[in-house]
C-alpha positions in Angstrom: -45.1 -10.0 -114.8 -44.9 -8.9 -111.2 -42.0 -6.5 -110.4 -40.5 -4.7 -107.4 -39.1 -1.3 -107.2 -36.0 -2.0 -105.4 -35.5 1.9 -104.7 -39.2 2.2 -103.2 -39.2 -1.0 -101.2 -39.0 -0.6 -97.6 -38.2 -4.5 -96.7 -41.7 -4.9 -94.7 -41.9 -8.6 -96.2 -45.6 -8.5 -96.6 -45.4 -9.6 -100.1 -43.1 -12.6 -99.2 -45.6 -13.8 -96.7 -48.3 -13.6 -99.3 -46.5 -14.9 -102.0 -44.3 -17.5 -100.4 -43.9 -19.6 -103.3 -42.7 -16.8 -105.6 -41.0 -14.2 -103.2 -38.0 -14.8 -101.0 -36.7 -12.4 -98.7 -33.0 -11.5 -98.7 -30.4 -11.1 -95.5 -31.8 -7.8 -94.8 -35.4 -8.5 -95.5 -36.0 -7.3 -99.1 -37.7 -9.4 -101.5 -36.1 -11.6 -104.3 -38.7 -12.5 -107.2 -38.5 -16.1 -108.2 -38.9 -17.3 -111.7 -42.2 -18.4 -111.3 -45.8 -16.8 -112.1 -47.6 -16.0 -108.8 -51.3 -16.6 -108.3 -52.9 -13.6 -109.5 -55.2 -13.1 -106.6 -52.4 -13.3 -104.2 -50.4 -11.1 -106.1 -53.2 -8.3 -106.4 -53.5 -8.9 -102.6 -49.8 -8.4 -102.0 -49.6 -5.3 -104.3 -52.6 -3.9 -102.4 -51.1 -4.4 -99.0 -47.7 -3.3 -99.8 -46.9 -0.4 -97.7 -44.5 1.4 -100.0 -46.4 0.5 -103.1 -43.3 -1.4 -104.3 -44.9 -4.1 -106.1 -46.8 -3.9 -109.5 -47.8 -5.5 -112.4 -45.6 -5.0 -115.7 -46.2 -5.7 -119.0 -43.8 -7.6 -121.1 
């Protein structure tokens, strides 16, 4: 499952740009994860490009 560390996130919005079908941005630019399974390749790219390292995979 893809998760976001809301404390570490600095609201750059790169994740929402890459994962537009799985992440929305709130009014301040912080990610809101939808209840859909993101494409794993795109999610890996978003995790790699996150400047604050706030995105990660978490096992259920």
